[in-house]
Backbone of each chain as nested JSON, in Angstrom:
{
  "chains": [
    {"id": "A", "residues": [
      {"number": 1, "name": "MET", "atoms": {"N": [-16.662, -0.321, 27.232], "CA": [-15.441, -1.158, 26.801], "C": [-14.559, -0.533, 25.853]}},
      {"number": 2, "name": "GLY", "atoms": {"N": [-13.461, -0.25, 26.009], "CA": [-12.76, 0.51, 24.971], "C": [-11.771, -0.142, 24.231]}},
      {"number": 3, "name": "ARG", "atoms": {"N": [-11.19, 0.066, 23.16], "CA": [-10.557, -0.553, 22.272], "C": [-9.481, 0.452, 21.529]}},
      {"number": 4, "name": "VAL", "atoms": {"N": [-8.266, -0.019, 21.697], "CA": [-6.964, 0.809, 21.023], "C": [-6.591, -0.13, 19.812]}},
      {"number": 5, "name": "VAL", "atoms": {"N": [-6.259, 0.798, 18.718], "CA": [-5.892, -0.05, 17.503], "C": [-4.435, 0.355, 17.459]}},
      {"number": 6, "name": "VAL", "atoms": {"N": [-3.594, -0.617, 17.273], "CA": [-1.93, -0.371, 17.124], "C": [-1.684, -1.104, 15.426]}},
      {"number": 7, "name": "ASP", "atoms": {"N": [-1.171, 0.024, 14.711], "CA": [-0.742, -0.519, 13.388], "C": [0.809, -0.874, 13.357]}},
      {"number": 8, "name": "VAL", "atoms": {"N": [1.049, -1.716, 12.72], "CA": [2.719, -2.257, 12.543], "C": [2.849, -2.257, 11.126]}},
      {"number": 9, "name": "MET", "atoms": {"N": [3.841, -1.474, 10.512], "CA": [4.332, -2.017, 9.112], "C": [5.88, -2.144, 9.041]}},
      {"number": 10, "name": "PRO", "atoms": {"N": [6.293, -3.07, 8.066], "CA": [7.714, -3.164, 7.882], "C": [8.073, -1.678, 7.189]}},
      {"number": 11, "name": "LYS", "atoms": {"N": [9.432, -1.493, 7.728], "CA": [9.982, -0.422, 7.481], "C": [10.301, -0.271, 6.137]}},
      {"number": 12, "name": "PRO", "atoms": {"N": [10.118, 0.915, 5.743], "CA": [10.374, 1.235, 4.151], "C": [11.389, 0.451, 3.509]}},
      {"number": 13, "name": "GLU", "atoms": {"N": [12.695, 0.166, 4.101], "CA": [14.059, -0.237, 3.564], "C": [13.875, -1.792, 3.382]}},
      {"number": 14, "name": "ILE", "atoms": {"N": [13.116, -2.221, 4.367], "CA": [13.094, -3.659, 4.578], "C": [12.307, -4.646, 3.584]}},
      {"number": 15, "name": "LEU", "atoms": {"N": [12.837, -5.665, 2.976], "CA": [12.021, -6.226, 2.045], "C": [10.537, -7.129, 2.478]}},
      {"number": 16, "name": "ASP", "atoms": {"N": [9.691, -6.65, 1.827], "CA": [8.314, -7.463, 2.536], "C": [7.829, -8.294, 1.338]}},
      {"number": 17, "name": "PRO", "atoms": {"N": [8.236, -9.497, 1.562], "CA": [8.012, -10.854, 0.855], "C": [6.515, -11.04, 0.602]}},
      {"number": 18, "name": "GLN", "atoms": {"N": [5.694, -10.67, 1.841], "CA": [4.246, -10.907, 1.475], "C": [3.519, -9.764, 0.514]}},
      {"number": 19, "name": "GLY", "atoms": {"N": [4.305, -8.495, 0.89], "CA": [3.64, -7.676, -0.089], "C": [3.872, -7.856, -1.639]}},
      {"number": 20, "name": "LYS", "atoms": {"N": [5.116, -8.445, -1.903], "CA": [5.381, -8.632, -3.057], "C": [4.678, -9.511, -3.645]}},
      {"number": 21, "name": "ALA", "atoms": {"N": [4.384, -10.755, -2.871], "CA": [3.294, -11.717, -3.527], "C": [2.01, -10.946, -3.829]}},
      {"number": 22, "name": "VAL", "atoms": {"N": [1.761, -10.29, -2.867], "CA": [0.229, -9.743, -3.087], "C": [0.177, -8.78, -4.597]}},
      {"number": 23, "name": "VAL", "atoms": {"N": [1.484, -8.001, -4.554], "CA": [1.681, -7.057, -5.971], "C": [1.783, -8.032, -6.95]}},
      {"number": 24, "name": "GLY", "atoms": {"N": [2.413, -9.078, -7.158], "CA": [2.482, -9.922, -8.109], "C": [1.302, -10.705, -8.541]}},
      {"number": 25, "name": "ALA", "atoms": {"N": [0.168, -10.945, -7.522], "CA": [-1.016, -11.68, -7.746], "C": [-2.007, -10.628, -8.376]}},
      {"number": 26, "name": "LEU", "atoms": {"N": [-1.99, -9.359, -7.891], "CA": [-3.177, -8.546, -8.175], "C": [-3.395, -8.482, -9.638]}},
      {"number": 27, "name": "PRO", "atoms": {"N": [-2.291, -8.134, -10.561], "CA": [-2.787, -8.013, -12.109], "C": [-3.39, -9.433, -12.476]}},
      {"number": 28, "name": "ARG", "atoms": {"N": [-2.921, -10.532, -12.075], "CA": [-3.432, -11.669, -12.607], "C": [-4.855, -11.788, -12.331]}},
      {"number": 29, "name": "LEU", "atoms": {"N": [-5.388, -11.02, -11.382], "CA": [-6.865, -10.961, -10.903], "C": [-7.502, -9.724, -11.714]}},
      {"number": 30, "name": "GLY", "atoms": {"N": [-6.818, -9.085, -12.426], "CA": [-7.208, -7.912, -13.368], "C": [-7.24, -6.632, -12.678]}},
      {"number": 31, "name": "PHE", "atoms": {"N": [-6.233, -6.672, -11.369], "CA": [-6.314, -5.484, -10.666], "C": [-4.972, -4.651, -11.296]}},
      {"number": 32, "name": "THR", "atoms": {"N": [-4.984, -3.7, -12.042], "CA": [-3.683, -3.296, -12.556], "C": [-3.462, -1.926, -12.127]}},
      {"number": 33, "name": "GLN", "atoms": {"N": [-4.292, -1.383, -11.245], "CA": [-3.984, 0.105, -10.778], "C": [-3.08, 0.124, -9.819]}},
      {"number": 34, "name": "PHE", "atoms": {"N": [-2.427, -0.947, -9.15], "CA": [-1.712, -0.907, -7.994], "C": [-0.349, -1.222, -8.226]}},
      {"number": 35, "name": "THR", "atoms": {"N": [0.626, -0.166, -7.755], "CA": [1.931, -0.401, -8.156], "C": [2.643, -0.782, -7.098]}},
      {"number": 36, "name": "SER", "atoms": {"N": [2.324, -0.712, -5.806], "CA": [3.342, -1.497, -4.907], "C": [2.211, -1.733, -3.54]}},
      {"number": 37, "name": "VAL", "atoms": {"N": [2.631, -2.753, -2.953], "CA": [1.764, -3.218, -1.522], "C": [2.853, -3.655, -0.519]}},
      {"number": 38, "name": "ARG", "atoms": {"N": [2.376, -3.2, 0.648], "CA": [3.171, -3.543, 1.851], "C": [2.141, -4.097, 2.593]}},
      {"number": 39, "name": "GLN", "atoms": {"N": [2.543, -5.133, 3.274], "CA": [1.666, -5.743, 4.359], "C": [2.262, -5.76, 5.691]}},
      {"number": 40, "name": "GLY", "atoms": {"N": [1.469, -5.325, 6.705], "CA": [1.957, -5.148, 7.98], "C": [0.9, -5.967, 8.938]}},
      {"number": 41, "name": "LYS", "atoms": {"N": [0.834, -5.308, 10.193], "CA": [-0.102, -6.048, 11.016], "C": [-0.974, -5.048, 11.873]}},
      {"number": 42, "name": "ARG", "atoms": {"N": [-2.288, -5.483, 12.168], "CA": [-3.184, -4.677, 12.874], "C": [-3.473, -5.494, 14.252]}},
      {"number": 43, "name": "PHE", "atoms": {"N": [-3.463, -4.583, 15.474], "CA": [-3.688, -5.159, 16.653], "C": [-4.924, -4.245, 17.338]}},
      {"number": 44, "name": "GLU", "atoms": {"N": [-5.941, -5.176, 17.947], "CA": [-6.905, -4.575, 18.454], "C": [-6.82, -4.886, 20.0]}},
      {"number": 45, "name": "LEU", "atoms": {"N": [-6.619, -3.969, 20.819], "CA": [-6.489, -4.106, 22.271], "C": [-7.421, -3.954, 22.877]}},
      {"number": 46, "name": "GLU", "atoms": {"N": [-8.404, -4.813, 23.633], "CA": [-9.44, -4.231, 24.484], "C": [-9.128, -3.871, 25.717]}},
      {"number": 47, "name": "VAL", "atoms": {"N": [-9.911, -2.892, 26.346], "CA": [-9.715, -2.615, 27.865], "C": [-11.164, -2.505, 28.542]}},
      {"number": 48, "name": "GLU", "atoms": {"N": [-11.191, -2.807, 29.781], "CA": [-12.425, -2.729, 30.473], "C": [-13.111, -1.323, 30.367]}},
      {"number": 49, "name": "GLY", "atoms": {"N": [-12.65, -0.441, 30.791], "CA": [-13.081, 0.983, 30.935], "C": [-13.114, 1.95, 29.523]}},
      {"number": 50, "name": "PRO", "atoms": {"N": [-12.859, 3.252, 29.892], "CA": [-12.597, 4.012, 28.621], "C": [-11.022, 3.974, 28.454]}},
      {"number": 51, "name": "VAL", "atoms": {"N": [-10.631, 4.398, 27.098], "CA": [-9.274, 4.366, 27.001], "C": [-8.902, 5.905, 27.273]}},
      {"number": 52, "name": "THR", "atoms": {"N": [-8.179, 5.94, 28.295], "CA": [-7.372, 6.894, 28.804], "C": [-6.053, 7.286, 28.357]}},
      {"number": 53, "name": "PRO", "atoms": {"N": [-5.486, 8.629, 28.649], "CA": [-4.148, 8.706, 28.168], "C": [-3.014, 7.882, 28.512]}},
      {"number": 54, "name": "GLU", "atoms": {"N": [-3.379, 7.29, 29.603], "CA": [-2.587, 6.311, 30.479], "C": [-2.689, 4.953, 29.719]}},
      {"number": 55, "name": "ILE", "atoms": {"N": [-3.657, 4.325, 29.139], "CA": [-3.963, 3.216, 28.441], "C": [-3.173, 3.53, 27.323]}},
      {"number": 56, "name": "LEU", "atoms": {"N": [-3.312, 4.736, 26.533], "CA": [-2.676, 4.977, 25.21], "C": [-1.206, 4.854, 25.271]}},
      {"number": 57, "name": "ALA", "atoms": {"N": [-0.668, 5.516, 26.368], "CA": [0.805, 5.347, 26.649], "C": [1.001, 3.814, 26.802]}},
      {"number": 58, "name": "ALA", "atoms": {"N": [0.579, 3.244, 27.764], "CA": [0.783, 1.724, 27.851], "C": [1.028, 0.896, 26.427]}},
      {"number": 59, "name": "ALA", "atoms": {"N": [-0.138, 1.404, 25.614], "CA": [-0.537, 0.517, 24.412], "C": [0.888, 0.921, 23.395]}},
      {"number": 60, "name": "GLN", "atoms": {"N": [1.117, 2.272, 23.42], "CA": [2.364, 2.733, 22.642], "C": [3.559, 1.868, 23.0]}},
      {"number": 61, "name": "GLN", "atoms": {"N": [3.785, 1.636, 24.556], "CA": [4.734, 1.062, 25.212], "C": [4.94, -0.347, 24.612]}},
      {"number": 62, "name": "ALA", "atoms": {"N": [3.561, -1.204, 24.858], "CA": [3.363, -2.438, 24.401], "C": [3.718, -2.698, 22.86]}},
      {"number": 63, "name": "ALA", "atoms": {"N": [3.19, -1.515, 21.947], "CA": [3.665, -1.754, 20.594], "C": [4.844, -1.745, 20.355]}},
      {"number": 64, "name": "GLU", "atoms": {"N": [5.717, -0.942, 20.842], "CA": [7.207, -0.772, 20.587], "C": [8.174, -1.773, 21.033]}},
      {"number": 65, "name": "THR", "atoms": {"N": [7.345, -2.849, 22.066], "CA": [8.337, -3.585, 23.017], "C": [7.82, -5.148, 22.541]}},
      {"number": 66, "name": "LEU", "atoms": {"N": [6.607, -5.414, 22.379], "CA": [5.897, -6.859, 22.224], "C": [5.581, -6.879, 20.723]}},
      {"number": 67, "name": "LEU", "atoms": {"N": [4.686, -5.983, 20.498], "CA": [3.927, -5.795, 19.35], "C": [4.565, -5.737, 17.898]}},
      {"number": 68, "name": "SER", "atoms": {"N": [5.703, -4.9, 17.998], "CA": [6.615, -4.84, 16.881], "C": [8.045, -5.322, 16.984]}},
      {"number": 69, "name": "ASN", "atoms": {"N": [8.785, -5.634, 16.147], "CA": [10.183, -5.776, 16.191], "C": [10.846, -4.556, 15.653]}},
      {"number": 70, "name": "PRO", "atoms": {"N": [11.525, -3.712, 16.501], "CA": [11.853, -2.29, 16.182], "C": [13.076, -2.162, 15.041]}},
      {"number": 71, "name": "VAL", "atoms": {"N": [13.462, -3.456, 14.77], "CA": [14.686, -3.435, 13.836], "C": [14.212, -3.77, 12.513]}},
      {"number": 72, "name": "ILE", "atoms": {"N": [13.0, -4.036, 12.238], "CA": [12.307, -4.183, 11.234], "C": [11.129, -3.669, 10.693]}},
      {"number": 73, "name": "GLU", "atoms": {"N": [10.514, -3.184, 11.935], "CA": [9.276, -2.665, 11.648], "C": [8.866, -1.444, 12.476]}},
      {"number": 74, "name": "ASP", "atoms": {"N": [8.083, -0.338, 12.071], "CA": [7.648, 0.64, 12.702], "C": [6.179, 0.519, 13.103]}},
      {"number": 75, "name": "VAL", "atoms": {"N": [5.938, 1.176, 14.053], "CA": [4.598, 1.42, 14.645], "C": [4.077, 2.61, 14.158]}},
      {"number": 76, "name": "VAL", "atoms": {"N": [3.09, 2.318, 13.299], "CA": [2.45, 3.614, 12.557], "C": [1.321, 4.356, 13.393]}},
      {"number": 77, "name": "ARG", "atoms": {"N": [0.804, 3.517, 14.127], "CA": [-0.499, 4.157, 14.618], "C": [-0.783, 3.418, 15.964]}},
      {"number": 78, "name": "VAL", "atoms": {"N": [-0.949, 4.346, 17.218], "CA": [-1.769, 3.89, 18.108], "C": [-2.588, 4.752, 18.506]}},
      {"number": 79, "name": "ALA", "atoms": {"N": [-4.036, 4.349, 18.49], "CA": [-5.203, 5.151, 18.46], "C": [-6.372, 4.758, 19.065]}},
      {"number": 80, "name": "ASP", "atoms": {"N": [-7.069, 5.183, 19.806], "CA": [-8.343, 5.034, 20.381], "C": [-9.343, 4.617, 19.416]}},
      {"number": 81, "name": "ALA", "atoms": {"N": [-9.948, 3.486, 19.27], "CA": [-10.807, 3.206, 18.337], "C": [-12.341, 2.522, 19.074]}},
      {"number": 82, "name": "SER", "atoms": {"N": [-12.553, 3.086, 20.2], "CA": [-13.629, 2.69, 21.044], "C": [-15.097, 3.003, 20.207]}}
    ]},
    {"id": "B", "residues": [
      {"number": 1, "name": "MET", "atoms": {"N": [0.934, 10.57, -5.614], "CA": [1.069, 9.321, -5.57], "C": [-0.092, 8.985, -4.226]}},
      {"number": 2, "name": "GLY", "atoms": {"N": [-0.904, 7.963, -4.756], "CA": [-2.163, 7.853, -3.637], "C": [-1.861, 6.571, -2.97]}},
      {"number": 3, "name": "ARG", "atoms": {"N": [-2.405, 6.443, -1.743], "CA": [-2.302, 5.371, -0.98], "C": [-3.708, 4.738, -0.52]}},
      {"number": 4, "name": "VAL", "atoms": {"N": [-3.809, 3.694, -0.538], "CA": [-5.311, 3.19, -0.116], "C": [-4.874, 2.078, 1.244]}},
      {"number": 5, "name": "VAL", "atoms": {"N": [-5.436, 2.133, 2.313], "CA": [-4.991, 1.22, 3.405], "C": [-6.303, 0.294, 3.569]}},
      {"number": 6, "name": "VAL", "atoms": {"N": [-6.118, -1.147, 3.581], "CA": [-7.057, -2.278, 3.896], "C": [-6.854, -2.667, 5.041]}},
      {"number": 7, "name": "ASP", "atoms": {"N": [-7.861, -2.848, 5.919], "CA": [-7.751, -3.404, 7.424], "C": [-8.438, -5.059, 7.233]}},
      {"number": 8, "name": "VAL", "atoms": {"N": [-7.866, -5.951, 7.488], "CA": [-8.688, -7.304, 7.486], "C": [-8.223, -7.891, 9.121]}},
      {"number": 9, "name": "MET", "atoms": {"N": [-9.399, -8.067, 9.544], "CA": [-9.398, -8.879, 10.765], "C": [-9.794, -10.225, 10.933]}},
      {"number": 10, "name": "PRO", "atoms": {"N": [-9.403, -11.126, 11.784], "CA": [-10.341, -12.595, 11.977], "C": [-11.737, -12.112, 12.408]}},
      {"number": 11, "name": "LYS", "atoms": {"N": [-12.648, -12.911, 11.824], "CA": [-14.015, -13.013, 12.486], "C": [-14.092, -13.009, 13.889]}},
      {"number": 12, "name": "PRO", "atoms": {"N": [-14.969, -12.392, 14.447], "CA": [-15.197, -12.592, 15.958], "C": [-15.623, -14.081, 16.42]}},
      {"number": 13, "name": "GLU", "atoms": {"N": [-16.137, -14.645, 15.601], "CA": [-16.135, -16.168, 16.283], "C": [-14.999, -17.036, 15.823]}},
      {"number": 14, "name": "ILE", "atoms": {"N": [-14.079, -16.507, 15.464], "CA": [-12.919, -17.403, 14.699], "C": [-11.933, -17.226, 15.768]}},
      {"number": 15, "name": "LEU", "atoms": {"N": [-11.417, -18.632, 16.237], "CA": [-10.196, -18.286, 17.319], "C": [-8.981, -17.703, 16.728]}},
      {"number": 16, "name": "ASP", "atoms": {"N": [-8.327, -16.908, 17.398], "CA": [-6.994, -16.167, 17.101], "C": [-5.774, -16.26, 17.804]}},
      {"number": 17, "name": "PRO", "atoms": {"N": [-5.226, -17.462, 17.596], "CA": [-4.022, -17.806, 18.379], "C": [-3.06, -16.916, 18.262]}},
      {"number": 18, "name": "GLN", "atoms": {"N": [-2.834, -15.962, 17.438], "CA": [-1.741, -14.86, 17.57], "C": [-2.141, -13.846, 18.564]}},
      {"number": 19, "name": "GLY", "atoms": {"N": [-3.504, -13.605, 18.497], "CA": [-4.012, -12.502, 19.556], "C": [-3.839, -13.273, 20.955]}},
      {"number": 20, "name": "LYS", "atoms": {"N": [-4.186, -14.232, 20.803], "CA": [-4.304, -15.207, 22.463], "C": [-2.651, -15.383, 22.794]}},
      {"number": 21, "name": "ALA", "atoms": {"N": [-1.755, -15.479, 21.962], "CA": [-0.508, -15.228, 22.35], "C": [0.061, -14.069, 22.807]}},
      {"number": 22, "name": "VAL", "atoms": {"N": [-0.349, -13.055, 22.216], "CA": [-0.02, -11.713, 22.713], "C": [-0.793, -11.239, 24.034]}},
      {"number": 23, "name": "VAL", "atoms": {"N": [-2.364, -11.727, 24.165], "CA": [-2.695, -11.181, 25.463], "C": [-1.964, -12.133, 26.551]}},
      {"number": 24, "name": "GLY", "atoms": {"N": [-1.519, -13.198, 26.221], "CA": [-0.684, -14.009, 27.21], "C": [0.505, -13.426, 27.777]}},
      {"number": 25, "name": "ALA", "atoms": {"N": [1.137, -12.756, 26.72], "CA": [2.569, -12.573, 26.963], "C": [2.452, -11.044, 27.741]}},
      {"number": 26, "name": "LEU", "atoms": {"N": [1.542, -10.204, 27.27], "CA": [1.542, -8.658, 27.902], "C": [1.37, -8.496, 29.136]}},
      {"number": 27, "name": "PRO", "atoms": {"N": [0.729, -9.465, 29.923], "CA": [0.733, -9.307, 31.745], "C": [2.198, -9.515, 32.034]}},
      {"number": 28, "name": "ARG", "atoms": {"N": [3.004, -10.487, 31.368], "CA": [4.184, -10.96, 31.727], "C": [5.138, -9.652, 31.702]}},
      {"number": 29, "name": "LEU", "atoms": {"N": [4.887, -8.889, 30.869], "CA": [5.706, -7.663, 30.577], "C": [5.05, -6.308, 31.412]}},
      {"number": 30, "name": "GLY", "atoms": {"N": [4.3, -6.543, 32.269], "CA": [3.802, -5.677, 33.108], "C": [2.257, -4.704, 32.403]}},
      {"number": 31, "name": "PHE", "atoms": {"N": [1.959, -5.269, 31.423], "CA": [0.481, -4.669, 30.955], "C": [-0.525, -5.372, 31.325]}},
      {"number": 32, "name": "THR", "atoms": {"N": [-1.053, -4.986, 32.448], "CA": [-2.309, -5.756, 33.247], "C": [-3.529, -4.94, 32.486]}},
      {"number": 33, "name": "GLN", "atoms": {"N": [-3.368, -3.971, 31.519], "CA": [-4.688, -3.249, 31.3], "C": [-5.515, -3.927, 30.235]}},
      {"number": 34, "name": "PHE", "atoms": {"N": [-4.977, -4.791, 29.387], "CA": [-5.869, -5.15, 28.351], "C": [-6.285, -6.604, 28.474]}},
      {"number": 35, "name": "THR", "atoms": {"N": [-7.555, -6.81, 28.197], "CA": [-8.212, -7.964, 28.372], "C": [-8.271, -8.796, 27.252]}},
      {"number": 36, "name": "SER", "atoms": {"N": [-8.19, -8.604, 26.086], "CA": [-8.473, -9.011, 25.009], "C": [-7.67, -8.671, 23.818]}},
      {"number": 37, "name": "VAL", "atoms": {"N": [-6.764, -9.257, 22.891], "CA": [-6.599, -8.903, 21.495], "C": [-6.73, -9.74, 20.397]}},
      {"number": 38, "name": "ARG", "atoms": {"N": [-7.025, -8.932, 19.495], "CA": [-6.964, -9.657, 18.051], "C": [-6.016, -9.017, 17.262]}},
      {"number": 39, "name": "GLN", "atoms": {"N": [-5.643, -10.209, 16.528], "CA": [-4.425, -9.581, 15.705], "C": [-5.007, -9.868, 13.992]}},
      {"number": 40, "name": "GLY", "atoms": {"N": [-4.807, -8.916, 13.132], "CA": [-5.142, -8.925, 11.689], "C": [-4.073, -8.381, 11.037]}},
      {"number": 41, "name": "LYS", "atoms": {"N": [-4.559, -8.171, 9.926], "CA": [-3.705, -7.666, 8.727], "C": [-4.09, -6.154, 8.194]}},
      {"number": 42, "name": "ARG", "atoms": {"N": [-2.553, -5.486, 7.832], "CA": [-2.934, -4.098, 7.423], "C": [-2.141, -4.082, 6.048]}},
      {"number": 43, "name": "PHE", "atoms": {"N": [-2.793, -3.614, 4.858], "CA": [-2.158, -3.654, 3.599], "C": [-2.244, -2.085, 3.29]}},
      {"number": 44, "name": "GLU", "atoms": {"N": [-0.94, -1.773, 2.609], "CA": [-0.92, -0.495, 2.032], "C": [-0.844, -0.819, 0.454]}},
      {"number": 45, "name": "LEU", "atoms": {"N": [-1.792, -0.042, -0.207], "CA": [-1.79, -0.219, -1.72], "C": [-1.536, 1.146, -2.282]}},
      {"number": 46, "name": "GLU", "atoms": {"N": [-0.274, 1.223, -2.995], "CA": [0.032, 2.408, -3.832], "C": [-0.419, 2.455, -5.325]}},
      {"number": 47, "name": "VAL", "atoms": {"N": [-0.929, 3.642, -5.757], "CA": [-1.395, 3.896, -7.047], "C": [-0.674, 5.169, -7.557]}},
      {"number": 48, "name": "GLU", "atoms": {"N": [-0.447, 5.096, -8.748], "CA": [0.155, 6.279, -9.375], "C": [-0.468, 7.667, -9.166]}},
      {"number": 49, "name": "GLY", "atoms": {"N": [-1.713, 7.722, -9.6], "CA": [-2.474, 9.04, -9.498], "C": [-3.238, 9.109, -8.171]}},
      {"number": 50, "name": "PRO", "atoms": {"N": [-4.174, 9.987, -7.945], "CA": [-5.068, 10.281, -6.762], "C": [-5.591, 8.885, -6.886]}},
      {"number": 51, "name": "VAL", "atoms": {"N": [-6.366, 8.923, -5.412], "CA": [-7.338, 7.858, -5.263], "C": [-8.658, 8.184, -5.423]}},
      {"number": 52, "name": "THR", "atoms": {"N": [-9.118, 7.678, -6.723], "CA": [-10.687, 7.961, -7.064], "C": [-11.507, 6.914, -6.619]}},
      {"number": 53, "name": "PRO", "atoms": {"N": [-12.957, 7.158, -6.591], "CA": [-13.675, 6.215, -6.209], "C": [-13.555, 4.815, -6.767]}},
      {"number": 54, "name": "GLU", "atoms": {"N": [-13.314, 4.814, -8.158], "CA": [-12.762, 3.541, -8.958], "C": [-11.746, 2.795, -8.458]}},
      {"number": 55, "name": "ILE", "atoms": {"N": [-10.799, 3.757, -7.967], "CA": [-9.635, 3.034, -7.178], "C": [-10.292, 2.043, -6.066]}},
      {"number": 56, "name": "LEU", "atoms": {"N": [-10.814, 3.163, -5.002], "CA": [-11.474, 2.664, -3.854], "C": [-12.39, 1.51, -4.061]}},
      {"number": 57, "name": "ALA", "atoms": {"N": [-13.336, 1.382, -5.391], "CA": [-13.947, 0.332, -5.551], "C": [-13.189, -1.171, -5.923]}},
      {"number": 58, "name": "ALA", "atoms": {"N": [-11.937, -0.641, -6.693], "CA": [-11.133, -1.753, -6.919], "C": [-10.414, -2.489, -5.633]}},
      {"number": 59, "name": "ALA", "atoms": {"N": [-9.972, -1.565, -4.877], "CA": [-9.389, -2.004, -3.87], "C": [-10.366, -2.805, -3.073]}},
      {"number": 60, "name": "GLN", "atoms": {"N": [-11.614, -2.61, -2.817], "CA": [-12.598, -3.207, -2.159], "C": [-12.719, -4.612, -2.572]}},
      {"number": 61, "name": "GLN", "atoms": {"N": [-12.868, -4.624, -3.964], "CA": [-12.806, -5.873, -4.398], "C": [-11.752, -6.902, -4.246]}},
      {"number": 62, "name": "ALA", "atoms": {"N": [-10.623, -6.213, -4.49], "CA": [-9.156, -7.106, -4.245], "C": [-9.106, -7.413, -2.981]}},
      {"number": 63, "name": "ALA", "atoms": {"N": [-9.684, -6.73, -1.582], "CA": [-9.74, -7.002, -0.67], "C": [-10.441, -8.118, -0.037]}},
      {"number": 64, "name": "GLU", "atoms": {"N": [-11.682, -8.101, -0.862], "CA": [-12.745, -9.341, -0.545], "C": [-11.997, -10.599, -1.208]}},
      {"number": 65, "name": "THR", "atoms": {"N": [-11.472, -10.395, -2.269], "CA": [-11.007, -11.776, -3.027], "C": [-9.585, -12.293, -2.735]}},
      {"number": 66, "name": "LEU", "atoms": {"N": [-8.689, -11.277, -2.537], "CA": [-7.18, -11.762, -2.628], "C": [-6.79, -11.313, -1.101]}},
      {"number": 67, "name": "LEU", "atoms": {"N": [-7.038, -10.326, -0.65], "CA": [-6.275, -9.75, 0.78], "C": [-6.814, -10.686, 1.872]}},
      {"number": 68, "name": "SER", "atoms": {"N": [-8.188, -10.963, 1.843], "CA": [-8.745, -11.813, 2.991], "C": [-9.329, -12.886, 2.484]}},
      {"number": 69, "name": "ASN", "atoms": {"N": [-9.644, -13.81, 3.557], "CA": [-10.13, -15.141, 3.37], "C": [-11.591, -14.849, 3.824]}},
      {"number": 70, "name": "PRO", "atoms": {"N": [-12.785, -14.799, 3.152], "CA": [-13.979, -14.425, 3.436], "C": [-14.592, -15.547, 4.633]}},
      {"number": 71, "name": "VAL", "atoms": {"N": [-13.948, -16.784, 4.48], "CA": [-14.466, -17.666, 5.495], "C": [-14.317, -17.241, 7.15]}},
      {"number": 72, "name": "ILE", "atoms": {"N": [-13.029, -16.669, 7.082], "CA": [-12.295, -16.701, 8.335], "C": [-12.286, -14.953, 8.987]}},
      {"number": 73, "name": "GLU", "atoms": {"N": [-12.404, -14.213, 7.898], "CA": [-11.865, -12.707, 7.889], "C": [-12.642, -11.782, 7.407]}},
      {"number": 74, "name": "ASP", "atoms": {"N": [-12.684, -10.804, 8.057], "CA": [-13.571, -9.534, 7.659], "C": [-12.772, -8.476, 7.078]}},
      {"number": 75, "name": "VAL", "atoms": {"N": [-13.148, -7.855, 5.971], "CA": [-12.52, -6.616, 5.679], "C": [-12.978, -5.372, 6.445]}},
      {"number": 76, "name": "VAL", "atoms": {"N": [-12.337, -4.877, 7.462], "CA": [-12.897, -3.716, 8.353], "C": [-12.559, -2.24, 7.695]}},
      {"number": 77, "name": "ARG", "atoms": {"N": [-11.912, -2.197, 6.741], "CA": [-11.465, -0.794, 6.468], "C": [-11.217, -0.729, 4.959]}},
      {"number": 78, "name": "VAL", "atoms": {"N": [-11.454, -0.106, 3.921], "CA": [-10.821, 0.156, 2.997], "C": [-10.739, 1.811, 2.645]}},
      {"number": 79, "name": "ALA", "atoms": {"N": [-9.674, 2.467, 2.789], "CA": [-9.896, 3.91, 3.045], "C": [-8.598, 4.45, 2.383]}},
      {"number": 80, "name": "ASP", "atoms": {"N": [-8.846, 5.751, 2.072], "CA": [-7.953, 6.358, 1.038], "C": [-6.814, 7.109, 2.323]}},
      {"number": 81, "name": "ALA", "atoms": {"N": [-5.639, 6.699, 2.01], "CA": [-4.832, 7.228, 3.23], "C": [-3.498, 7.968, 2.507]}},
      {"number": 82, "name": "SER", "atoms": {"N": [-3.992, 8.761, 1.54], "CA": [-2.865, 9.43, 0.632], "C": [-2.283, 10.595, 1.753]}}
    ]}
  ]
}
């Protein structure tokens, strides 16, 4: 059974309120090392057989059309993670 | 400037309604290759200097306490992505 991982992140110029909330909470918990946090999405798509180039191409297309909103998000990774 | 990536996924035994919605929508868009989808979160944490083992340890601790809910989620990756 194969697995494709798709990572989607908010575009750099888009405000990321979830990331801002995290970066505000970190110092209160003693984590003062981190200057900026962005929060995005990670999808794991499973296929029956092996992950072929055709599967990866379909995943890339699905990532750009269904898994991300291209106005505010970038698909940063589509990779075989079997 | 260094960057740490933290990936958090719902535990396998936990129902994932977002993933279910995606796996239901994929065939309607012509993507019939995918049998299962899980949706999780991806965080990018930035630090001023390089990503040291201490920074990675702090990120691991932050991932387990703030970035994930250990009852329903697993931290699947904490890695230097500078």
